[in-house]
N, C-alpha and C positions, 0 to 999 in steps of 0.2 A: 568590548569584552576581550580578554586575553585569549591568545591562540590556544594555550594549554587548557583553559576552561572550555573552550569550544570543542576541543578534541575529546575531553573527558565526557562532555555531554553527548557527542556524536557516536562514540565508540560502541555503546550497547546496541545500536541499530544493526551492526554487523552480525553478532551472534543471534540476535532475535530473528534475523532473516534466514539463518542457516536451515532450519527445519522446513522452510516454505516449499521448496521443490519436492522434499520427501512427502509432504502431506498431499500435494496436488498430483504428483506423477506416480510415485512408487507405492504409496500406501494402499489404494484400492486393490491393485494387482497382487500385492504382498499377501493381503488377507484372503484373497481368493486362492492363490496358488500354494501358499505355505500353510495356511490354517484351515482351508476347506470350506470357506463361506461362499455363498452364492453372490453373484454380481448385484442382484436385486436387493439382497439383505445389506450388503456393504453400502450401496448407494443410499438406502433408506436411513441407515444409521448415521452416515455422514451428513445427510440433510437434517436429521433431528438434532445433531450436535451443533450444526451451524445456526439453526433457528433459535435454539436456546441461547447461543452466543449473541445474536442480534437483540434479544430481549434484555440481556444482562448489561450491555454497553451503556445505555442511558442511565441505568441505576448506578453503575459504578461512577459515571461522570458526576452525577448529583452528589454521591457520597463524597467524592474528592473535593467538591466545592465547599463542603461543610467541615473539612479537616484542616488542621494546622499543618505547617511544614513538616514537623517531626512525625506526625501521624501519617502523612503521605509517604514519607520515607519507609516507615515500618510496613505500610500496606504494600509497597512495591517489593519489599523483601519477602513478604508472605506470598505475593504473586509469583516471584521467582522460584520459591520453594515448590509451589504447586505446579509450575511449568516443568520443573525438573522431575517431579514425581510422575506427572502425566506423560511426558516424553519417554521416560525410562520404561514405564508400564506399557506404553503404546508399541514399543519395539520388542517387548518381552511379555506377551499376553499369558495369562494363566492357562495351562493345558486344559483342554476340554471346555474352556470358558472364553473362547475367542471373541464371540459376539459381545458378551457382557464386558469383556476387557476393552474392546474397541470403543464402545459408546461411553463407558465410564472414564477411561483414560483420556479420550479425546475431549470430553466435557471438562475434565479437570484441567487439561492443557489450555483449552480455550479460555476458561475462567481465569486461570493464573496469568495468561497472556494479556487479558483485558486489564487485570489489576496492575500490571506493569505498564502497558502501553498508554492507557488514558492519562495518568499523571505524567508520564514521560513526554508525551506530545504537548500536554498543557503547560509544561515548563517553559516552552519557547517564548511566550509573551513576556515572562518575567526575567529572562536572561539579559535582555537589552531593550531599551526604549527606541532604538534606532531601526528604522525599516531596512536600511542597507545591511546592518549587521545581522538582522534576523534572516535576511535572504542568504547571507553567507553561511550562517549557522545551519539553516535548513538545507542548504546545498551540501554541506559537509555531512550532515546526518543522513540525507537520502543517498548520497554517494556511498557511504558506508553500508547502507542497506543493499544497494545494487551489488557491491563487492561480495556481500554475504550471499546474495542470490547466485552469483556466478560460481562462488566456491561450493555452494550446496549442489549445484548442477554438476560440477566437475568431480567432486570428491568421490561419490559412489562409482562413477564411470572408471576412474583411475583404479580404485580398489577391486572392482569387478574384473577389469582387464588384467589385474595382477593375480587373479585366481580366487578372490574372496567371493562368497555367495552374496546375493542381494541383501539378505537378512543381516549377514555379518557387517556388510558395508553400512547399512542404515543404523545398526546398533553403534558402530564406531562414530558415525556422524552425530548421532543423538548424544552420546557421551561427551564428545568434543563440544557440542553446543551447550550442554549443561555447565561444563567447566568454564567456558568463555563468558556465558551469561553471568555466572556467579562472580567472576573476576571483574568484568566491566561494570556491573551494577554495584559491586562493592566500592569501586572508584567513584561512581556517580553519587552514591549515598554519603561517602566520607570525604571526598575531595572537591566536589563541586560546590561553589558558593550559591546555595539555594536562595531564591527570593523569599523574604520573610512575609508570611501572610498574617498580618496582625488582626484582621477582621474577616474570618470565614463567612461565607454567605449563607447563614442559617435560614434566612428568609427568602431564599431563592425560589422562583416559580418557573414552571415550564412555559407559561404563557409569554413571558418576556423573551424567551428564546425565539419564538415564532415572530414576535414583534420586531426582532432585530433584522431589518430589511437587508443591510449589506451581507449578513451571514446567510440569509435565506437565498439571495441571488447567487452568492458564491457557491453554496452547497448544491443548488440545482444545476448550475453550470458544470460543477465538478462531477455530478452524477452523469450528465449527458456526455461529458468527455470520457468518463469511466466506461460507459457503454461503447464509445468509439474505440477505446483501447482494448476492451475486453473481448469484443466480438472477433477481431482478428487473432487474438491470443488463443481462444478455444478452437478456432478453425485452422490455425497455422499448420499443424501436422498434416491435415487433409490437403491443404493448399499445396504444400511442398510435394507430396507424393502424387496427387491426382492432377493438379494443374501444371506444375513445373516438371513432374515426373522424375523427381530426384529420389535418392535413397534416404534411409533414416539418418545416416551419418551427416548428411547435408543439413538436417534440422539443427543439430548442435552447432554447426559452423555459423549458420545465419543468426541463431540466438546469441551466440558469443559476440559476433560483430555488432549486433544491435545494442547490447548492453555496454560493450566497450565504448561505443560512440556516445551513449548516454552519460557514462562516467566522465569521459573526456570533455564533454560539452558543459558540464556543471560550472566549472570556474568561469567559462566564457559568459554564461547567462548571468552570473553574479556581477561580472565586470560591466556588462551592457546595462544591467538594471540600475547601475549608479547614474546613468545618463538618461534612460528612458523609463517612463512610467511602467511599473510591473504589470498593471492591468493591460496596457497596450502591448507590452512585450509578450505576455502570455497569449493574447489574442493573435498577435503576429505569428508566434510559434505554431499555434493551432492551425492558422491559415496555411502556413508553409507545409505543415504535415499533411493537411488535406490535399494540397496541390500535388505534393510528391507521391502520396499514396494512391490517388485516384487511378493512375495508369496501371496499377496492379490488377485492376478488374479486366484488363485487356491482354494480359500476358499469356504466354504459352510455353511449351517445353523448350523452345530455343532462346528463352529470355532470362535464363538464370543469372547472367551477369548484370542485367538491368535490375533484376529484383535485389541483388546484393547492394547496388547503389541506393535503391529505395530503402532498404534496411538501414543503411548508414545514415541517410538523411533523416528518416523518421526517428531513428535512435537518438540523433542529436536533438531533435525536437522534444523527445521524451525528457531530456534534462530539464527543459522548462516546466513540464508537467510536474516533475518531482520537487522543484525548488520554489517556484513562484507562487502557486496557490497556497501552499502551506504558510509562507511568509505573509501573504494577504490575510489568511485566517487569523494569524496572531494579531494583526492590526485591527481586525474586526472585534477581537476580544477586548481590546482597549476601548473601542467605540462603545461596546456593551457596558463596560465598567463606567464610562462617562455618562451614558444615556440612562442607565437603570440603577446606578450607584451600588452595584454588587458585582463581585467577581464570579462569573460562571464559565470560566475558561474551560474547565474540565468537561462540563456538560456540552459545551459547543464542540469540543474535539471528539467527545463520545458520539454525538450525532453525526459528525464528519465521518467517523469510523463506520457507523451504520450505513451511511450513503455509499461509502466505498464498497462495503460488502454486498449491499443490494445491487450495485452496478455490476459486480462480478457475477452474482447469481442471475440477474436478468440477462446479462450478456450471453451466458450459456443457454438460457431458456430461449431467447430470441434467435440465436444463431442456429441451434439444432432444430428448433421448432420450424423456422422458415425453410431450412434445408430439407426437412422431412416433407413439408407441404409442397415444396417445389418438385418433389418426385426424384430427387437426386439418388443415383445408384452407382456405387463404386465399380460395378461390373460392366458399366458402359463407358463410352468416351465423352458423354455429355457432361461437361464440367463448367459450362457457362454460368449456370445458376450459382454454383459454388463460388466462382470468382466474383460475381456481383455482390453476393451476401458478404463475402470476405472483405472486399475493398470498397465497394460503392456505398453500402449502408453505413459503415463507420464514418465516411465523409459527411453524410447527412447529419449524424449526431455531432460531429465536430463543428459543423456550421451552426447548429442550434446552440451549442455552448458559446461560440463566438458572439452570436447575437444576444444571448442572455447576459453576457458580461457588459454589454452596452448599458445595462441598468445598474451596474455597480458604480456607486457614486462616491466612494471613499477614496480620495486622492492622497498622495504623499503629504501635500501641504496641509490638508485637513487633519491627517493623522498627527503630524508634528504639533499642530495647535492643540489637539486633544491631549497629547502627552504633556504639554506645557501646563494645561489647565489641571490635569490630574496631579501633577507635581505640586501645584499650589493648593490642592484640595486635600483635606485630611480625613475625609469620610470613607475612603476606599483603600 
């Protein structure tokens, strides 16, 4: 696949990631401080919006499997329009209707996001039949997403330090996101050489998705790995201030180093994947991350420099998490087409999305639930239980993911043979 085509495909990942930090970090506080809602109400509304999003994902996936290429493009444009409306409304709620504005605008945003994201992710299998090229394209796409995350984290801080209010900064970021999404999706729809779907899967069944053993193994391994990544993410602020006893400014520095190392490692993972099986490579990356992160359970206030090294090493391993499983999932879609004689790539990526979101939700539930059961108290110096939950428990989930991947039996050679047989077959 040409480099220009790969770039056109990857570019939308950057603006689509821009509002992420806003939604997770600033949004709850904004609606409490600026618009007078209670924390309990904001939390409930956010949960309701997310639950509805989980229900919608599989439906959108199945819908896309039944659409032609042109219909998929139009659906993405409708989704982009809804994203713009939802994000604009989210940062400009109707006066005296803040709660209603929050739940409706967030639901509109999530729905539009799903309409864009599912066909966008499902494009990957059709862009190239080569496993190596898919890894390269997925690496570029995920790298763009991480750049978007970094920008979304830095943009409000720069504006706020320059004298803007938090609300003004978020409105400017949302407006910039809307413009960039419109521009990059316009390029995607008009300039990308879309794979032609001559036979949409109108007879697709959910049962066949469960019978796809490679997909099932990969999704459960991804879920376990998602828990391993999600638990430290939600406990990170507490770990920095309570265990390492650093100030809030240090949080941004550690996050920045972590994501920079992830971005820099992406080309290296792609190069190594040309010589080593992506399954073994991902397992190796998870094992290295496990070994490097385990000492974080034993650190204290004098170990800030050691933790910086841990962030650098685990950040580099995150690059493997971003690129390799997504490319493997694209291969699984080909296996599904070969085995069941129908293209259900969008449904598979939709379920992938559900597993990703469930991992994030369960990570918060497990982390804070165990921390509460342990009797952790910020007013005391007893932080051993926090360090164990933060660092030791994720290593357990990493190990489970590594062991699960032993059951993943789709090799690069098998995938190449499947592609060759699909090329000779005219029924898909």
